[in-house]
Structure formats: structure tokens, C-alpha cells
N, C-alpha and C positions, 0 to 999 in steps of 0.2 A: 504493500500500500504506500503510495507516494505521499510525502508530507506536503502540506499547503501552508502558505503564510496567511496572515490575517487580511492581506490585500487580494486574496484569490477572487472574491466576488467583484472587486473593483476592476481587476484585469479583464474579467469576463464582460463586464459592463462597457469597458472601453475598447472591446474588440480584440483583446490580446490573444495571440495564438500560443497555446500552452504546450510545453514539452517537458520531458524528464531531464533534470539536471542535478547531479549529486544527491539523488534520492528525493528531490523536491519537484513539484509540478510548478514550473515557472514560465513567464511569458518570454518567448524568443523574439517576438515582434508584435507591433500593433498595426502600423500602416505598412512600412517596409523597412528593412535594415538600413538601406541607403538613405532614405528620408530621415529616419531617426538619428543616424550617425551625423548627417550634415546639419541637422537641427542642433545637436549638441555642440558641434564645432562653431556654428554661427550665432546661436541664441541660447537655448537651455533645454535640457532633458531631465526627466525624473525617473529614477530606477528604484525598483523594489530590491533591497539587498538584505531582507529579513532572514534569508537562509544562512547568512554568515553566522559564525559562532562567536560567543563572548565568554571570556574567562576573567575573573577578578583574582588578583594576587595581592594579599595585604599582610601586614605584620612587620615587626622590627627587622626580620630577615629577608623581606621581599626583594629589596634592591640587590643584595648579594646573591640570592637564589636566581633571579632573572638574569643577572650578569653571568652566571655559571651555565645557563642553558640556552641563552640567545647570543647571536654573533655580534650585534652592535653594542655600544657602551651605554647602558641605561643610566649610568651616573651623570651623563651629560644633560639629562632632562631636568628642567625645573617644573614645578607644578603647573599643569596646563599645556605641556608640550608632549608631542608624540614623535616616534621614529619608526621607519621601516626597518625590519630586522628579520632574521631567519633562525630557525631551530634546527640544529644538526645533531645526528648521532655521532658516536666516537670516530667513525670512519670519514666524517665530513659530509656525508650525504644529507640532503635536505628533508627533514620530516615535515616542515611547513614553512611558508613565508607569511608574515603577519605584521600588523601594526601594534606597537606597544605605547600606551599613553600613561603618563604620570598624572593622576588626578589630585593627589596631595601627598604629603610625606608618608611613605609606607603604604600607599594605595595605588595600585596599577590596574589598568584595564586593557586587555588584549582582544583584538579582533582577528579571528582566525578563519580559514577557508571552510566553506560549508561541507565539502566532501571529506574534511580532515578532523571534524569535531571529535569523534570517538577516539581515533588513534592519538590525536594531540593531547586530549585530556588524560588518557591512560598513560601516555609517556610522561607528561608533566607530573602526574601523581606518583609514578614510579621514581622519578628524580627527587620529588619532594620527600618521599619516604626515606631517602638516603641523606637528605640535607641536614646538617648540624649547625648551620650558621645563624641560628636565632629563630624566634617565633614566626610561623608561616601559616597563612590560611589561603587555600586554593579552592575556588568555587567555579564549577561549570554553570554559568549564568545564562546560557544560550536560550533556554526556554522562557526566561524572564523578559527578553528584549526582542523587538523588531527594529528594522532600520530602513531608511531610504537615503538615496544619494541624489542631490540636485547638482547638475554639472553643466557648465557652459559659460561663455563670457558675459551673459546678461543676468545671471543669477544674482549677482551683487546688487542689481537694481531693484529687486523685489523681496529678497529674503528677510530684510528688516521689517517689512510690512507683515509677513507671515509670523515671524518670531520677533516681536518688538522688545525693546528694553535692554538693560545691562545684564551681564552675566552674574550669577549668584554663587558660582563655585568654579574651581580649577582656574583657568586663565581669566583674570579680571579685566573686562573690557566694557565699554559703554554701549556697544551694539555688536551683533553677530559679524557684521562686515569689518569690524576692527580686529577680528582674529587674523593672524598672519598664517602663512602656510605651515601645516603640521601642528597648529595650536588647537586646543580643545577647551570648551567652556560649558558650564552648566547654565541653562536658561529656563525661564518660566514660559510655558505655553498654556494659557488659561491657568488652571490650578495645578497643572502637571509639570514635572521636571523633564527636561530633554537635554541630552548631551549633543553638542554641535562641534564638529571638527572641520577644519579647512583642509580637507584631503579628498582624494578620489582616484579613480582608476581609468581616466580618459585622456589625460594630458591637457585637460582644460582646468581653469579655475573652478572651484565648486566646493560643496559642503556635504558632509555625511552626518545624518541625524539618527540618534539611537534613543528609543524610549519604549514605553509599554505598548502592547498590541493596540489597545483602544486609542492611545494618543497618536500613534503612527497612522492609524486609519483617518483620524481627524486631520492630521497634518497633510496627508496625501490629498484629501479633498480641498483643503485650503490652498495648497500650492497650485493645484490644477486651476482653481478659480482665479487666484491672484496672479498667477504666472502667465496665463493665456495671452493677455495683451502684450507680453514681452516675448512671445513666441514659444513658451514652454509647451512641450509635448511629453507624454509618457514614452519611455524607451525600454526595449527588452534586452535580453542576453545577447542577441545577435549583434546589435550596435555596440554593446559593452565589449564584445570580443574584437570587432573591427577597430574600434577606437584604441583599445590597449595594444593591439598588434601594430598599428601605425606608429605608436610611440615606444614600442619594444618593452612594454611592461610584461614581466613573466607571469605565467599562469601555472599553478601547481598541477602536475600530471602532464604538462607539455614541456616547458623549459626546465622545470624543477621537479625532482623526485628523489627517492632515497638512494639512487645510484649516481646522482649528479651533485657536485659541490657548488657552492656560491661562486667560487673562482671560475670554474668551468662555464657557469651560466652567465658570467659577466656582471655579477652583482657584488664583486669583491669590495667595493666601496663601503658596503654595509657590514664588513667584517673588521672588528677592532682588535687586531692582533696585540696591540700594546696594553690591553686592559688587564692582563693576567690570564689565568687558566679558564677555559670554558670548553664545553663539549665539541670535539672535532678540531680543536685549535692546532694540534700537532700536524695533522694532514693539511689543513688550510695554510699554515705557515710554510710548509714544504712546497706546496703548489705555488704560493705567491713568490717564493724565492726562485724556484726552478722551472716554473711553467707547468702547463697541463698537457695531457695527451689530446683531449678534445676541447673544442671551443664553440660557443653559441654565436652564430653569425646572423646578420640580417641581410635580406636580399630583395631585389626588385626584378620582375620579369622584364626582359627586353624583347622577347617574341610575343606576338598575340597568342593567347592560350586561354583555356579554361583556368579558373583560379587554382593555385597550388593548395594542397591540403595536407594535414598531418600524415606522417608515415610515407609520403611520396619520396622516392629515392633522389639523392643529390649526386650528380656526376661531375667529375673534373678530369679533363684530358682523357676521356674515354673509359674512366674507371669509376665505379660506384664507391663513394667515399663517406656517405652519411645519409641522414634523412631529415625531412622537414618535421618540425614539431608544432609550428603554428603557421597557417597559411590562409590567405583570403584575397578577395578583390578589394583593393583600397578605394572606398568611396571618395576620399579627398583627392587622391592622385589619379584615379581611374586606371589603375594598373595592378597586376597581381603582385602581392608582396608576401613576405613570411620570415620566419626564423627557423634555423636548423642547426644541427651539430655536424661538424666536420673535423678532421685532424687539425690540431692547432697550427701546424706548419703550413696549412693550405688556407688559413682563415683571413688572409690579407684583404683589406678593402680594395675594390676595383678588380678582383679576381673574377674571370669569366667562369660561370658554372652552368650546368644544365639541370632542370627539374624534370623528372620523368612523370608525365601526367597521362594516365590511362594507356600506358605502354609506349608512348612516344616522348622523345626528349625535346624540351623547349629551352631556349637560351635565357639566362638570367645573369645578374652581376651582384657580387657582395658589396653592400653599401654600409656607410657609417650609421650607427644608431644615434638618435631615433630616425626611423625611415621618413616620417612626416615631421616637418618643423613648421611652426607658425610663421 
């Protein structure tokens, strides 16, 4: 039985086409992927992200614990700040990529991938059982929260109308739009509390809002009515995928998995080797110093072809050398694009490659990330 978010009826009402995703029944599109994608790039889109997981970590030992299980340096955060980070096992492979927010001293809020909630929580609990660095409380709060993302250049023109007033917790600001990138604040929406962060998964400016089911339902309707004059439309998982692929944001199960390290995936910037010991550090330090065998590349098709898709073979000089992990038709560039893994020695920008699509090979070229730039 597929799980449904509290917005399921709203998606039906708005004509959303629903599909299975990570055990959830979610909208893939409403009008079309291209229309929704271009709307987010030029105006504003609203996404249901209630399927994502939430974990709270608190106590005197919370900071030290998170620094031992995550790759980024949690000590850099002041209350009301967040950071992108990864959770690795001892061999350096990625268990999940996530956002970690510091709400106040000793209180942290993690947003994890929908398909990884159970393995993540089990792994964190196993690590917590071994932790001796102070009091620690770890809670899977996924069932307590729903979430939406409003993304696009025009969101800042109307979000203060939907959620008016100053923050009441975390980052103290006079209005939602005073939050800077990666900051999070607690705000009032009616009588309810909402957490608003200036983050997202599209390459556009925007905000992610976490609250109770009932409040998210109200917020969705309010955003739709207030945002429509500014061009806001509901957007599905299809546009979310094309948007993140254009800016080369990794997706767990594609660019990232337990057999791939952050260094191989090209997200080594979020690995703080100088912070002391953490899970997977030895392997990641060795790879950073000596290089990796494989590397995640971005590419653009140079031949006219059907869109490249995951698991399509990548060829260089007549030899199959790797495979596509994310591929699509870019609505912004009107060309096939993607990411894939090839041997590190072949991963240079401007290298001519071929993508095998339905048994035929089509020309492409390795490009610098991100593929799409504003």
C-alpha cells in the first residue's frame, strides 16, 4: 500500500498525475514537466515535499555525535543556520545526503530522503547506541511533519504576505525574506508554528516550509491563492528532477549510494577532513589526497536524440567506459543532458563521448557543472 501525504486530495483537485515514488503516491506533473520547470525558472512553483523524513537530535552530546556521523562540520553552524552534508559508512560510501539545521544550542533538525527514512534512522540509532560523548536524544519525527517547497525568482515577492511577521525562534529576522541562504527561522502562521528555511533543490531562490499536516494543507491553499498573480503554479516530481539535473544536484540512488563516496560524486566540498574523526574519514582523506578511480561527470548531447536516461551506456573512443545515472531533456536549454560515472582519467571537460540510446550511439560532450547557469 502506497503512503499518501496530507496534500493527496489537493493534487487530485489540481489535476496532478500521481505515480509511485519511494513508497509514496506523489504527483509527477500537473500540466507538463516542461511548463512547470520553466515556471519555476521564470516565476514560482510549489512542490509537495511531505514525503521527506525529519529527525531531531538534541542533548549536550548532539553536536559531537552529529560531527562523528556526518561529513560537514556542524560546529560551524550558529542557531538558525543549516548545511548540506552526507552520512557515510566506514568505507566512505554514502548512506544518505541531507540537510542539517541548528535550531538552538543542543537542538538539531535533519531533513532526510524519503526512500532512506528507515535505513537512516536505524543506522543513526545504531551509532547513537555506541556514542559516549554526552546526553543524546534521537527522534524519528517524520510522521509529525509535512512540508512544501516554494521555488523561483518571484517567491520573495509574495511569501511575506502568506507568512507575515518576524520570526519567533532559530534565526531572528523581521520577515521571512530577511532569511539568507541556508538560514532557518520559526514563524507564526495563524496560531500555528512553521519552520521556514531558505533552501531548495532547483537552483533557484526559494523556501522550504515544515509544519503539521493541517497547517501545510492551509499553507498550500494560501500560497496557491496569493501566489497566482505572481505566476505561481503547482509543480511535480518531474520538474523537480529536470531542475536539479540542470544544476547537477545529486539524487540518492542515482549519483549517490552506499558504493559511491562524496569525493567520487563531486561533493567533496561538503567533507570537512580537518574537523577530526568521523565515519568514513580515512577513505575520504585517501581519495582526496590520491584521487579516485571513478568520477561523476556532467554532459550535454551534441547529436539530436531521444533524451538520455539512467543506466544508458557511456562510450569513449569506441569503448564502453561507464553509465548514465541521471538523464533528461533540459527544458531550459532544449537539449539532452545528464550525469554519469566514468574512469577519473577520462573525466576531463570538453571530452567527446557517446551515449548509447536504444542500441544506437549519439554524440555528447563532458561539460563543466552546473550544466545550466542563470
